C-alpha positions in Angstrom: 31.3 -33.0 -29.0 28.2 -32.8 -26.8 30.0 -33.7 -23.5 32.8 -31.1 -23.8 30.4 -28.4 -24.6 28.2 -29.2 -21.7 31.1 -29.4 -19.3 32.4 -26.0 -20.4 28.9 -24.5 -19.9 28.5 -26.1 -16.6 31.9 -24.7 -15.4 31.0 -21.2 -16.5 27.6 -21.3 -14.9 28.8 -22.9 -11.6 31.5 -20.2 -11.2 28.9 -17.4 -11.4 26.4 -19.2 -9.1 28.6 -20.7 -6.4 31.5 -18.2 -6.2 29.7 -15.0 -5.2 31.3 -12.7 -2.8 29.7 -12.3 0.7 26.7 -10.0 0.6 25.6 -8.6 3.9 21.9 -8.9 4.8 19.8 -6.0 3.5 19.1 -3.1 5.9 16.3 -0.5 5.5 18.4 2.2 4.1 16.4 3.3 1.1 13.3 5.5 1.5 11.1 2.6 0.1 12.4 0.1 2.7 12.0 2.6 5.6 8.4 3.3 4.5 7.6 -0.4 4.3 8.9 -0.8 7.9 6.6 2.2 8.8 3.6 0.5 7.2 4.3 -2.7 9.1 4.3 -0.7 12.4 1.2 1.2 11.4 -0.5 -2.1 10.6 0.4 -3.6 13.9 -1.0 -0.5 15.7 -4.2 -0.6 13.8 -4.7 -4.3 14.3 -5.5 -3.7 17.9 -8.5 -1.6 17.2 -10.9 -4.4 16.0 -10.6 -6.6 19.1 -11.0 -3.6 21.3 -14.2 -2.4 19.5 -15.7 -5.9 19.7 -15.0 -6.0 23.4 -16.5 -2.6 23.9 -19.6 -3.6 21.8 -20.0 -6.7 23.9 -19.8 -4.9 27.2 -22.0 -1.9 26.6 -25.5 -1.6 27.9 -27.2 0.9 25.6 -28.3 -1.5 22.9 -28.6 -5.4 22.7 -25.3 -7.0 22.4 -26.1 -9.0 19.2 -27.0 -5.8 17.4 -24.0 -3.9 18.7 -21.5 -6.6 17.6 -23.3 -6.9 14.2 -23.0 -3.1 13.8 -19.3 -3.1 14.6 -18.7 -6.1 12.2 -20.6 -4.3 9.4 -18.6 -1.1 9.9 -15.4 -3.1 9.9 -16.2 -4.8 6.6 -17.3 -1.5 5.1 -13.9 -0.1 6.1 -12.1 -3.1 4.5 -14.0 -2.6 1.3 -14.0 1.2 1.1 -10.7 2.0 2.8 -8.3 1.1 0.1 -10.5 2.8 -2.6 -10.6 6.0 -0.6 -6.9 5.9 0.1 -6.2 5.4 -3.6 -8.5 8.2 -4.5 -6.8 10.5 -2.1 -3.4 9.4 -3.3 -4.4 10.0 -6.9 -5.6 13.5 -6.2 -3.3 14.7 -3.4 -0.3 12.3 -3.4 0.6 9.2 -1.5 2.1 11.0 1.5 -0.9 13.2 1.9 -3.2 10.1 1.7 -1.3 8.3 4.5 -1.2 11.5 6.6 -5.0 11.6 6.1 -5.2 8.0 7.4 -3.1 8.9 10.4 -5.3 12.0 11.1 -8.5 9.9 10.8 -7.1 7.5 13.5 -6.3 10.2 15.9 -9.9 10.6 17.1 -10.0 6.8 17.7 -7.0 7.1 20.0 -8.4 10.1 21.8 -12.0 8.8 22.2 -11.1 5.6 24.0 -11.6 7.4 27.3 -15.2 8.2 26.4 -16.0 4.9 24.7 -15.5 2.8 27.8 -18.8 1.2 28.9 
């Protein structure tokens, strides 16, 4: 009794698992997937800021290098801790799109000010 029942169950399960039609790989066609691709690109763009700021802090002559690098590191950690909370606060009050537009607007001065930050 037990062997015939288990064979029938195994045959039914193996058909559903092993005989699936071909599924093409997923493409970013939904708004959620497209937005995730945008967030990845945004993260890659923002990832270049930290090494550039450490390099600028180490090559400047206005304050001691150790204090400059410590200041940049402290501001970076403060941004890591406060950034998600501030984005969440803005998203709660203004919407997620407005929050990320605000992040983009906050990064524009960074891109523009590189000309004047060079030591």
